[in-house]
TORRODO-389938 format. One record per residue: z negated, x negated, y of N, C-alpha, C in turn; residue in three letters. Coordinates in steps of 0.2 Angstrom, whole numbers, plus 5000, padded with zeros to 4 digits. Each point is the difference from the previous one (the first is absolute). Last residue first. Example, Ala and Ser with C-alpha at 12.3 -4.5 7.8 and 13.67 -1.06 7.14 Angstrom:
// TORRODO-389938
  n.zz  n.xx  n.yy  ca.zz  ca.xx  ca.yy  c.zz  c.xx  c.yy  residu
  4965  4936  4989   4999   4996   5006  4997  5004  5005     ser
  5000  4998  4972   5000   5004   5006  5000  4996  5006     ala
END
This chain:
// TORRODO-389938
  n.zz  n.xx  n.yy  ca.zz  ca.xx  ca.yy  c.zz  c.xx  c.yy  residu
  5438  5557  4966   4994   5001   5000  4997  5007  5000     gly
  5021  4990  4986   4999   5003   5005  4992  5000  5002     pro
  5009  4980  4985   4998   5007   5000  4999  5002  5007     ser
  5003  4977  4994   5005   5003   5000  5000  5007  4999     gly
  4982  4986  5002   5002   5000   4992  5008  5003  5000     thr
  4985  5000  5019   5000   4994   4997  5003  4998  4994     ser
  4997  5021  5013   5006   4996   4999  5001  4992  4998     ala
  4986  5020  4987   5002   4999   5008  5004  4995  5001     arg
  4986  5018  4982   5004   4995   5001  5004  4999  5006     thr
  4975  5009  4986   5004   5000   5006  5006  4994  5001     glu
  4985  5013  4979   5004   4993   5002  5004  5002  5007     leu
  4975  5010  4988   5007   5001   5001  5004  4993  5003     ser
  4976  5011  4984   5004   4994   5005  5006  5003  5002     trp
  4976  5010  4988   5007   5000   5000  5001  4996  5005     ala
  4978  5001  4984   5002   5001   5007  5008  4999  5000     his
  4981  5007  4978   5006   4996   5004  5001  5002  5007     arg
  4977  5001  4983   5004   5004   5002  5005  4995  5003     arg
  4978  5000  4982   5006   4996   5004  5006  5005  5002     val
  4970  5002  4992   5007   5002   5001  5006  4994  5003     thr
  4975  5000  4991   5006   4995   4998  5006  5003  5002     asp
  4980  5012  5005   4999   4994   5003  5005  4995  4997     pro
  5005  5027  5000   4997   4995   4998  4999  4994  5003     ala
  5002  5023  5013   5003   4995   4997  4995  4996  4996     ala
  4992  5016  5012   5006   5003   5001  5005  4996  4996     arg
  4976  4998  5008   5002   4999   4992  5007  5006  5000     asp
  4990  4988  5021   5000   5008   4998  5000  5003  4993     ala
  5005  4977  5006   4992   5001   5003  4999  5008  4999     leu
  5022  4993  4994   4995   4997   4996  4993  5002  5001     ile
  5017  5006  5016   5001   5003   4994  4995  4998  4995     asp
  5002  4987  5019   4996   5005   5002  5000  5006  4994     cys
  5012  4982  4997   4994   4996   5000  4995  5007  5001     leu
  5024  5001  5003   4997   4999   4992  4994  4999  5000     leu
  5010  5001  5021   4999   5008   4997  4997  5000  4993     glu
  5004  4979  5012   4993   5004   5002  5001  5006  4997     ala
  5018  4987  4996   4995   4998   4997  4994  5002  5002     cys
  5020  5009  5010   4999   5002   4991  4994  4996  4998     ala
  5005  4997  5023   4998   5006   4998  4998  5002  4994     arg
  5010  4978  5005   4993   5001   5001  4997  5007  5000     gly
  5023  4998  4998   4997   4997   4994  4993  5000  5000     tyr
  5011  5008  5018   5000   5005   4994  4998  4998  4995     ala
  5004  4985  5018   4995   5005   5002  4999  5006  4994     ala
  5017  4982  4997   4991   4998   4999  4996  5005  5002     pro
  5025  5000  4993   4998   5004   5002  4992  4998  5001     arg
  5018  4987  4992   4996   5001   4997  4995  5006  5002     leu
  5027  4991  5003   4994   5003   5004  4994  5002  4995     asp
  5020  4980  5000   4996   5005   4996  4996  5003  5005     val
  5023  4989  5010   4992   4998   4997  4999  5006  4996     ala
  5019  4989  5017   5001   5003   4996  4993  4999  4995     thr
  5004  4994  5027   5000   4998   4993  4998  5005  4995     val
  5012  4997  5027   4995   5003   4995  5001  4998  4993     pro
  5011  4982  5016   5001   5008   4999  4993  5002  4997     pro
  4991  4991  5012   5007   5001   5002  5004  4996  4995     ala
  4975  5015  4999   5004   4993   5001  5005  5002  5001     ala
  4983  5017  4997   5002   4997   5006  5005  4993  5001     gly
  4991  5011  4980   5004   5006   5003  5003  4998  5007     arg
  4988  4985  4987   5004   5001   4996  5006  5006  5004     thr
  4977  4994  5007   5003   4995   5000  5007  4999  4997     ala
  4984  5019  5001   5003   4998   5006  5005  4994  5000     pro
  4998  5010  4976   4995   5000   5006  5004  4998  5007     gly
  5002  4999  4968   5002   5003   5007  4994  5000  5005     asp
  5005  4983  4978   4994   5006   5004  5004  5002  5005     val
  5011  4986  4985   4996   5004   4995  4995  5004  5004     cys
  5026  4990  5010   4992   5000   4998  4997  5004  4996     ala
  5026  4987  5008   4995   5006   4998  4994  4998  4999     ala
  5027  4991  5007   4992   4999   5000  4997  5008  4999     val
  5025  4984  4997   4997   5005   5000  4991  4999  5000     leu
  5023  4985  5009   4993   5000   4996  4998  5007  5000     leu
  5026  4984  5004   4994   5006   5003  4994  4999  4994     gly
  5015  4977  5007   5001   5006   4996  4994  5005  5002     pro
  5008  4986  5020   4998   4999   4993  5000  5006  4996     gly
  5007  4989  5026   5001   5005   4995  4997  4997  4994     ser
  4995  4989  5021   5004   5005   5002  5002  5005  4995     arg
  4977  4985  5001   5007   4999   4998  5004  5006  5002     ala
  4981  4991  5014   5000   5006   4996  5008  4999  4997     val
  4981  4982  5013   5006   5005   5000  4999  5004  4994     thr
  4983  4983  5006   5002   5004   5006  5006  5003  4999     gly
  4998  4982  4984   4995   5001   5003  5002  5006  5006     ser
  5018  4999  4981   4996   4994   5004  4994  5004  5004     glu
  5007  5013  4978   5003   4999   5005  4995  4993  5005     pro
  5000  5000  4972   4997   5004   5007  5005  4998  5006     pro
  5009  5000  4974   4997   4995   5005  4998  5004  5007     thr
  5010  5010  4979   4992   4998   5000  4997  4997  5005     gly
  5025  4996  4991   4996   5005   4999  4992  4999  5000     pro
  5019  4985  5014   4996   5001   4994  4996  5005  4999     thr
  5024  4997  5014   4993   4999   5000  4997  5000  4994     gly
  5019  5018  5007   4999   4992   5001  4992  4998  4999     gly
  5008  5023  5000   5007   4997   5000  4999  4992  5000     gly
  4983  5018  4998   5000   4997   5006  5008  4997  5003     thr
  4988  5011  4979   5004   5004   5006  5002  4997  5007     gly
  4987  4996  4976   4998   4999   5007  5002  5004  5004     asn
  5003  5005  4973   5002   4995   5005  4996  5001  5007     ser
  4997  5013  4980   4995   4994   5001  5004  4996  5005     gly
  5008  5021  4993   5000   4994   4995  4997  4995  5001     asp
  5004  5021  5014   4994   5000   4996  5001  4995  4994     thr
  5010  4994  5026   5001   5006   4995  4994  5000  4995     gly
  5011  4993  5027   4996   4998   4993  5002  5005  4995     gly
  5006  5001  5023   5006   4997   4996  4995  4996  4993     gly
  4986  5010  5017   5006   4999   5003  5004  4995  4995     gly
  4983  5018  4990   5000   4995   5005  5007  4999  5003     gly
  4991  5011  4979   5006   4995   5000  5000  4997  5007     thr
  4984  5017  4991   4999   4994   4996  5006  4995  5001     thr
  4986  5016  5018   5006   5001   4997  5000  4994  4995     thr
  4981  5006  5014   5003   5006   4999  5007  5000  4997     gly
  4991  4979  5015   4996   5004   4996  5005  5007  4999     val
  5008  4975  5003   5000   5006   5004  4996  5005  4995     glu
  4997  4972  5004   5002   5005   4995  4999  5007  5004     arg
  4995  4977  5009   5006   5003   5002  5003  5006  4993     gly
  4978  4987  5004   5005   4997   4995  5006  5002  5001     leu
  4983  5010  5013   4999   4993   5002  5006  4995  4996     ala
  4997  5023  4996   5003   5000   5006  5001  4991  5001     thr
  4986  5008  4981   5007   5001   5000  5004  4999  5006     ala
  4977  4997  5001   5003   4995   4996  5008  5002  4999     ala
  4988  5018  5011   5000   4992   5005  5003  4995  4996     arg
  4997  5020  4988   5004   5001   5003  5001  4993  5006     leu
  4983  5000  4985   5006   5000   4995  5005  5001  5004     val
  4979  5004  5011   5001   4994   4999  5007  4998  4995     gly
  4992  5021  5004   5004   4999   5006  5000  4992  5000     pro
  4990  5012  4983   5006   5001   4999  5005  4996  5007     ala
  4973  5004  4994   5003   4994   4999  5008  4999  5001     ser
  4984  5020  4998   5000   4998   5007  5003  4992  5001     gly
  4990  5007  4976   5001   5005   5005  5000  4996  5007     asp
  5008  4989  4975   4995   5001   5006  5001  5005  5005     pro
  5018  4993  4984   4995   5006   4999  4995  5001  5004     ala
  5026  4994  5001   4995   4996   5001  4995  5006  4998     cys
  5026  4993  4994   4996   5005   4999  4993  4997  5002     ile
  5026  4993  5002   4994   4997   5001  4995  5007  5000     val
  5027  4991  4995   4996   5006   5000  4993  4996  5000     ala
  5018  4987  4995   5005   5005   5005  4996  5005  5001     asp
  5000  4973  4990   4995   5006   5001  5004  5005  5006     val
  5008  4979  4994   5003   5004   4998  4996  5006  5000     ala
  4992  4979  5009   5005   5003   5004  5003  5007  4997     pro
  4979  4983  4996   5005   5004   4995  5005  5005  5004     asp
  4985  4984  5010   5001   4997   4994  5004  5005  4997     ala
  4996  5007  5020   5002   4993   5000  5001  4997  4994     thr
  4989  5020  5002   5007   5002   5001  5005  4993  5001     leu
  4976  5000  4996   5004   5004   4995  5006  4999  5000     leu
  4986  4994  5017   5001   4994   4994  5003  5005  4996     ala
  4997  5013  5017   5004   4994   5001  5000  4995  4997     arg
  4986  5018  4995   5008   5002   5000  5003  4994  5002     thr
  4977  4997  5001   5002   5001   4993  5009  5001  4999     thr
  4989  5000  5022   5000   4994   4998  5003  4999  4993     glu
  4997  5021  5010   5005   4996   5003  5000  4994  4997     glu
  4983  5013  4994   5006   5003   4998  5005  4995  5001     ala
  4980  4996  5011   5000   4997   4993  5007  5002  4996     glu
  4995  5009  5022   5002   4992   5000  5001  4997  4993     ala
  4993  5024  5004   5007   4998   5000  5002  4993  5000     pro
  4979  5005  4987   5002   5001   5005  5008  4999  5001     thr
  4984  5006  4978   5005   4996   5003  5001  5003  5007     ala
  4983  5006  4981   5001   5003   5007  5005  4995  5005     ala
  4997  4995  4977   4999   5007   4999  5002  5003  5007     phe
  5009  4977  4997   4994   5002   4999  5000  5008  5000     pro
  5022  4987  4988   4996   5000   5007  4994  5003  4999     val
  5020  4992  4982   4994   5002   5002  4997  4998  5008     thr
  5026  5004  4987   4995   4996   5003  4994  5003  5002     arg
  5024  5002  4984   4993   5003   5001  4997  4994  5004     leu
  5025  5008  4993   4998   4994   5003  4992  5002  5002     ala
  5016  5009  4981   4997   5002   5005  4996  4995  5002     val
  5022  5002  4984   4994   4997   5001  4997  5003  5007     glu
  5014  5014  4982   5000   4998   5007  4994  4995  5001     val
  5005  5015  4981   5005   4995   4999  5001  4996  5006     gly
  4987  5021  4995   5006   4999   5004  5005  4995  4999     his
  4978  5003  4990   5003   5005   4999  5008  5001  5003     ala
  4984  4982  5007   5002   4999   4992  5005  5006  4998     leu
  4991  5001  5022   5005   4995   4998  5002  4999  4995     gly
  4983  5013  5003   5006   5003   5002  5005  4996  5001     trp
  4979  4994  4995   5002   5004   4993  5007  5003  5003     ser
  4987  4985  5015   5003   4997   4995  5004  5005  4994     arg
  4991  5010  5019   5005   4994   5003  5001  4998  4994     ala
  4983  5013  4996   5005   5003   5001  5006  4995  5002     thr
  4979  4992  4998   5001   5000   4995  5007  5005  4999     ala
  4990  4996  5021   5001   4993   4997  5004  5001  4992     arg
  4990  5020  5012   5006   4998   5003  5001  4993  4999     leu
  4981  5008  4991   5006   5004   4997  5006  4997  5004     ala
  4979  4991  5005   5003   4998   4994  5005  5004  4997     thr
  4991  5005  5022   5004   4993   5000  5001  4998  4993     ala
  4988  5021  5002   5008   4999   5003  5002  4995  5000     trp
  4978  5002  4990   5006   5003   4996  5006  4999  5004     ala
  4983  4981  5006   5001   5009   5000  5006  5001  4996     ser
  4994  4976  5004   4998   5004   4995  4999  5008  4999     ser
  5015  4978  5016   4994   5003   4999  5000  5004  4993     gly
  5020  4993  5018   4996   4997   4995  4993  5004  4998     ser
  5027  5010  5008   4992   4998   5003  4996  4996  4995     pro
  5028  5000  5004   4995   5003   4996  4993  4998  5003     ala
  5027  5000  5007   4993   4996   5002  4995  5004  4998     leu
  5026  4999  4988   4995   5003   5002  4993  4996  5002     val
  5029  5001  4998   4995   4997   5000  4993  5004  5001     ala
  5029  5001  4991   4994   5005   5004  4993  4992  5000     pro
  5026  5001  4995   4996   4996   5000  4995  5002  5002     arg
  5018  5013  5000   5002   4997   4994  4995  4995  4999     arg
  5006  5022  5016   4996   4994   4999  5001  4998  4994     ala
  5009  5021  5010   5003   4994   5000  4998  4994  4998     gly
  4991  5023  5002   5003   4999   5006  5004  4992  5000     arg
  4989  5010  4981   5004   5003   5001  5005  5000  5007     glu
  4981  4986  4995   5005   4999   4994  5006  5004  5001     thr
  4981  5004  5012   5003   4994   5005  5006  4998  4994     val
  4986  5018  4993   5004   5003   5005  5003  4993  5004     his
  4987  4997  4980   5006   5004   4998  5005  5002  5007     asp
  4978  4989  5003   5004   4995   4997  5007  5004  4998     leu
  4983  5014  5009   5003   4994   5004  5005  4995  4998     leu
  4989  5015  4986   5004   5004   5003  5003  4997  5006     ala
  4984  4990  4986   5004   5001   4995  5006  5003  5004     thr
  4979  4998  5008   5004   4994   5002  5006  5000  4995     leu
  4988  5019  4999   5001   4998   5008  5004  4993  5000     ser
  4991  5007  4979   5005   5004   5001  5002  4998  5008     ala
  4980  4991  4993   5006   4996   4996  5006  5004  5002     ala
  4980  5009  5008   5003   4992   5003  5005  4999  4997     asn
  4988  5024  5000   5005   4995   4995  5003  4994  5004     asp
  4976  5011  5007   5005   5001   5001  5005  4996  4994     cys
  4974  5011  5000   5004   4995   4999  5007  5002  5002     val
  4973  5005  5000   5005   5004   5004  5004  4994  4999     val
  4977  5003  4984   5005   4997   5004  5004  5004  5004     ala
  4973  4999  4988   5007   5004   5001  5005  4995  5003     ala
  4980  4991  4984   5000   5001   5007  5007  5005  5000     ser
  4978  4991  4983   5007   5003   5001  5000  5000  5007     pro
  4986  4980  4991   5000   5007   5001  5007  5004  5001     gly
  4997  4975  4998   4995   5003   4993  5000  5007  5001     ala
  5020  4982  5006   4996   5003   5002  4995  5004  4996     ser
  5019  4978  5005   4995   5004   4994  4997  5005  5005     pro
  5023  4996  5010   4995   4994   4998  4997  5004  4995     gly
  5018  5009  5013   5002   4996   4995  4994  4995  4996     leu
  5001  5026  5016   4997   4992   4999  5002  4997  4994     tyr
  5016  5020  5013   4995   4998   4994  4997  4993  5001     arg
  5008  5017  5021   5002   4994   4995  4996  4998  4995     glu
  4986  5010  5017   5008   5001   5002  5005  4994  4996     gly
  4975  5012  4991   5004   4994   5003  5007  5002  5002     thr
  4974  5012  4996   5007   5002   5000  5003  4993  5003     val
  4974  5006  4990   5005   4997   5003  5007  5003  5000     val
  4971  5007  4998   5008   5001   4999  5005  4996  5004     pro
  4975  4990  4996   5003   5008   5002  5006  5000  5000     val
  4988  4981  4991   4996   5006   4999  5002  5007  5004     gly
  5009  4975  5000   4994   5003   5005  4996  5006  4998     ala
  5020  4985  4992   4994   5002   4995  4994  5002  5005     asp
  5022  4995  5008   5002   5003   4996  4993  5003  4995     leu
  4997  4984  5018   5003   5007   5002  5001  5004  4995     leu
  4995  4978  4994   4994   5004   5001  5001  5006  5004     gly
  5020  4986  4993   4995   5003   4996  4995  5003  5002     pro
  5014  4991  5017   5001   5005   4996  4996  5003  4995     val
  4998  4980  5014   4996   5006   5003  5002  5007  4996     ala
  5010  4977  4997   4995   5000   4996  4995  5007  5002     ser
  5027  4996  4998   4995   5001   5005  4993  5001  4997     asp
  5022  4996  4989   4996   4995   5001  4995  5000  5006     gly
  5016  5018  4992   4995   4997   4994  4995  4994  5001     ala
  5008  5018  5018   5001   4993   4997  4997  4998  4995     glu
  5004  5026  5013   4996   4996   4997  5004  4993  4996     pro
  5008  5021  5016   5003   4994   4998  4995  4994  4998     asp
  4986  5019  5010   5007   4999   4998  5003  4994  5000     ile
  4978  5017  4995   5002   4992   5001  5007  5000  4999     val
  4979  5019  5006   5007   4999   5000  5002  4992  4999     leu
  4977  5017  4994   5003   4993   5002  5008  5002  4999     leu
  4975  5015  5001   5006   4998   4997  5003  4995  5003     gly
  4978  5010  5009   5001   5004   4993  5007  4998  4997     asp
  4983  4984  5016   5006   5004   5000  5000  5005  4994     val
  4983  4983  5006   5003   5003   5007  5005  5004  4999     arg
  4990  4990  4981   4995   5003   5003  5000  5003  5007     ser
  5015  4986  4987   5000   5006   4997  4995  5004  5003     ala
  5004  4977  5007   5004   5005   5003  5000  5008  4997     ile
  4985  4983  4993   4999   5001   5008  5005  5005  5002     arg
  5003  4991  4978   4993   5005   4999  4999  5002  5009     gly
  5017  4985  4994   5003   5007   4998  4994  5003  5002     gly
  5003  4980  5015   4998   5001   4992  5000  5007  4999     ala
  5018  4992  5017   4993   5000   5000  4999  5000  4992     ala
  5024  4993  5016   4996   5003   4994  4992  4999  5002     gly
  5020  4991  5011   4995   4995   4997  4997  5005  4994     ser
  5011  5009  5020   5006   4998   4994  4995  4995  4994     pro
  4987  5020  5013   5002   4994   5003  5005  4997  4993     ala
  4999  5027  5003   4996   4994   4999  5002  4993  5001     leu
  5001  5026  5011   5004   4994   4998  4996  4995  4998     leu
  4997  5028  4999   4996   4993   5002  5005  4994  4998     val
  5001  5028  5005   5003   4995   4996  4996  4994  5004     met
  4992  5027  4996   5003   4994   5005  5002  4995  4997     asp
  5000  5027  4993   4998   4993   4999  5002  4996  5003     leu
  5006  5023  4998   4993   4999   5003  4998  4995  4999     gly
  5021  5008  4992   4995   5002   4996  4992  4999  5003     asp
  5020  4994  5012   5002   5007   4997  4994  5003  4997     glu
  5000  4976  5007   4998   5006   5004  5001  5007  5000     gln
  5012  4983  4986   4991   5000   4999  4996  5005  5004     ala
  5024  4996  5005   4999   5004   4993  4992  5001  4999     arg
  5006  4985  5018   5002   5006   5002  5000  5006  4993     glu
  4996  4976  4998   4994   5004   5004  5003  5007  5001     val
  5016  4988  4989   4994   5000   4996  4995  5004  5004     ala
  5020  4995  5011   5001   5005   4996  4994  5001  4995     gly
  4999  4981  5014   5000   5007   5005  5001  5005  4995     phe
  5002  4978  4990   4993   5002   5002  4999  5008  5003     ala
  5022  4991  4995   4996   5003   4995  4994  5001  5001     leu
  5012  4989  5018   5003   5008   4998  4996  5004  4993     asn
  4996  4976  5004   4996   5005   5007  5002  5007  5000     met
  5011  4984  4984   4992   5000   4998  4996  5006  5006     tyr
  5023  4992  5004   5000   5004   4992  4992  5003  4999     tyr
  5007  4984  5018   5000   5007   5002  4999  5005  4994     asp
  4989  4974  5003   5006   5004   4996  4999  5009  5002     leu
  4983  4982  5006   5005   4999   5004  5008  5003  4998     arg
  4976  5003  4989   4999   5000   5006  5007  4999  5006     thr
  4997  4995  4974   5002   5007   5002  5000  5000  5008     ala
  4994  4982  4984   5006   5000   5005  5001  5006  5004     thr
  4984  4998  4981   4998   4995   5006  5005  5002  5005     ala
  5000  5021  4984   5001   4993   4999  4997  4996  5007     pro
  4988  5022  4996   5007   4999   5002  5002  4992  4998     leu
  4982  5021  4996   5000   4994   4999  5009  4999  5000     his
  4980  5020  5007   5008   4999   4999  5001  4993  4998     leu
  4981  5021  4997   5001   4993   5002  5007  4999  4999     gly
  4985  5024  5004   5003   4996   4996  5004  4994  5003     val
  4979  5021  5005   5005   4994   5002  5002  4997  4994     ala
  4982  5017  5001   5006   5003   5004  5004  4994  5002     gly
  4981  5000  4984   4999   4996   5007  5005  5002  5005     thr
  4986  5012  4977   5006   4998   5005  5000  4997  5005     ser
  4981  4999  4981   5003   5004   5005  5005  4997  5003     ala
  4993  5000  4973   5000   4995   5007  5003  5005  5005     arg
  4998  5007  4978   4995   4996   5000  4999  4996  5008     arg
  5019  5014  4993   4994   5004   5001  4994  4997  5001     leu
  5020  4987  4996   4999   5003   5006  4995  5006  5001     arg
  5004  4990  4979   4998   4996   5005  5000  5002  5007     arg
  5008  5013  4983   4994   5000   4999  4996  4995  5005     ala
  5023  5001  4999   4998   5007   5003  4992  4999  4999     ala
  5012  4981  4991   5000   5002   5008  4998  5005  5003     ser
  4995  4986  4977   5002   5007   5002  5000  5002  5008     asn
  5003  4974  4987   4996   5006   5004  5003  5006  4999     pro
  5005  4982  4981   5004   5001   5007  4994  5006  5003     arg
  5001  4978  4979   4998   5006   5003  5002  5003  5007     tyr
  5005  4983  4979   5005   5005   5003  4996  5005  5004     gly
  4990  4980  4990   5000   5006   4996  5005  5005  5003     leu
  4999  4979  5009   5001   5000   4994  5001  5005  4996     glu
  4992  5000  5023   5010   5000   4999  5000  4999  4993     glu
  4976  5000  5006   5005   5008   5001  5008  4999  4999     ala
  4986  4981  4997   5000   5005   4996  5003  5006  5000     val
  5000  4985  5017   5006   4997   4995  4998  5005  4995     ala
  4987  5006  5017   5006   5000   5002  5004  4998  4995     arg
  4979  4994  5000   5001   5008   4997  5007  5002  5001     val
  4993  4977  5005   5000   5002   4994  5000  5007  4998     arg
  5001  4993  5022   5006   4997   4997  4999  5003  4994     asp
  4981  5005  5011   5006   5003   5003  5006  4999  4996     arg
  4982  4987  4997   4998   5005   4997  5006  5005  5001     thr
  4999  4980  5011   5001   4999   4993  5000  5006  4996     ala
  4993  5002  5023   5007   4999   4999  5002  4998  4993     glu
  4978  5017  5005   5003   4991   5000  5007  5000  5000     ala
  4987  5021  5010   5004   4999   4993  5003  4991  5001     val
  4989  5022  5015   4998   4993   4999  5001  4997  4993     arg
  5014  5022  5013   4994   4997   4997  5000  4994  5000     gly
  5025  5007  4999   4993   5003   5005  4994  4997  4996     ser
  5024  5000  4993   4998   4994   5005  4995  5003  5004     gly
  5009  5010  4981   5002   5004   5007  4999  4995  5005     gln
  4996  4995  4977   5006   5001   5000  5003  5004  5008     leu
  4977  4994  4995   5005   4994   4997  5007  5001  5003     ala
  4983  5017  4999   5001   4995   5006  5003  4995  5000     asp
  4999  5012  4980   5003   5006   5006  5000  4995  5005     ser
  4989  4990  4983   5007   5000   5000  5003  5004  5005     val
  4978  5000  4999   5002   4993   5002  5009  5001  5000     thr
  4986  5018  4991   5002   5000   5008  5002  4993  5003     ser
  4997  5004  4977   5006   5004   5002  5001  5000  5007     lys
  4988  4979  4988   4998   5007   5001  5007  5003  5004     ser
  5002  4978  4983   4997   5001   5007  4999  5008  4999     val
  5014  4985  4984   4992   5000   5000  4996  5001  5007     gly
  5024  5002  4992   4998   4996   5005  4994  4997  5000     ala
  5008  5019  4986   5004   4992   4999  4999  4995  5004     ala
  4989  5021  5004   4999   4998   4995  5004  4993  4996     arg
  5006  5012  5021   4993   4998   5001  4998  4997  4994     ala
  5021  5011  5000   5000   4993   5004  4992  4995  4999     val
  5002  5023  4992   5004   4996   4995  4998  4993  5003     asp
  4994  5017  5013   4994   4997   4995  5004  4996  4995     leu
  5013  5010  5017   4996   4994   5003  4996  4998  4995     leu
  5021  5009  4989   4996   5002   5004  4995  4995  5003     thr
  5024  5005  4984   4996   4996   5003  4996  5002  5005     val
  5019  5012  4990   4993   5001   4998  4995  4994  5002     thr
  5023  5001  5007   4999   5007   5000  4992  5001  4997     arg
  5013  4979  4998   4997   5001   5008  4997  5007  5001     ser
  4998  4992  4975   5005   5000   5005  4998  5000  5006     thr
  4990  4989  4977   4999   5005   5004  5007  4999  5006     met
END
């Protein structure tokens, strides 16, 4: 049977239980033993059962609210706060309240009884809370695709993250970089996975070895500084650093200053793009003595994968990809509202546009 023909009765017969038990098990309601609930869900997945969202909403009273699940690190990142505000604003236009879910998540059945739908932003394949949210029995929209297994359909709003990093790598190359580096995020989100893969594939396509370093998904400026200092010390030929995590680019700038690297040029004071250290003497990659800054070093271009106050207000301002987080949050909430109102199918995928903002950190006008 296909997912269009499988019914609750088909699942009930295959699982050896009543139709009402199947309904309660899949919605997380009623008094159903956990073992029975697991068996019903496994049978439903095996048969390819997909709930009829319109009929389901007719059977249950609307709560007038939708849930928002953000990554555990979101509370200190400007990007996610702006995204959340955009989502809240758009949901309110349809008369829906927004419920912020705890990062650890909750049982899908309990969530389904309190909200009409869910927004799950940057879901990690390794986040144990996400499968329950995706299978909670209510419409789900993910911000970026979920790369883990999922039993039910979910809609998504996606950015072309491979294209955005490609644009940054192309830009620094056009500005003179010959040995770019990428501080890519760890984790199993679609964004992190795409950036790591793109850094490798771009290098292969251009015959350039991209120095790829993995940093925490929400790396702090201090963590970015430490990684950049180690990178530039070990590999002084690096003449461009693209930093992925939101708000961490100032750490790259601090590392460059400490090592006497002039930001915004690939030549610096007498250096060049051939990998020489530009100091006129000494050992390439040797850090300055404690408490001092080298008088002259090769230049360094700096860019970021996420624009925000930290990049716009840096000295110099940092070239970055503007992901338009508030508009992105609105787009996610709008798709969920459209699904709830039967204006869109529950597996709709929409695309969100980004822009490249070039600034002085890559020798570009601000």
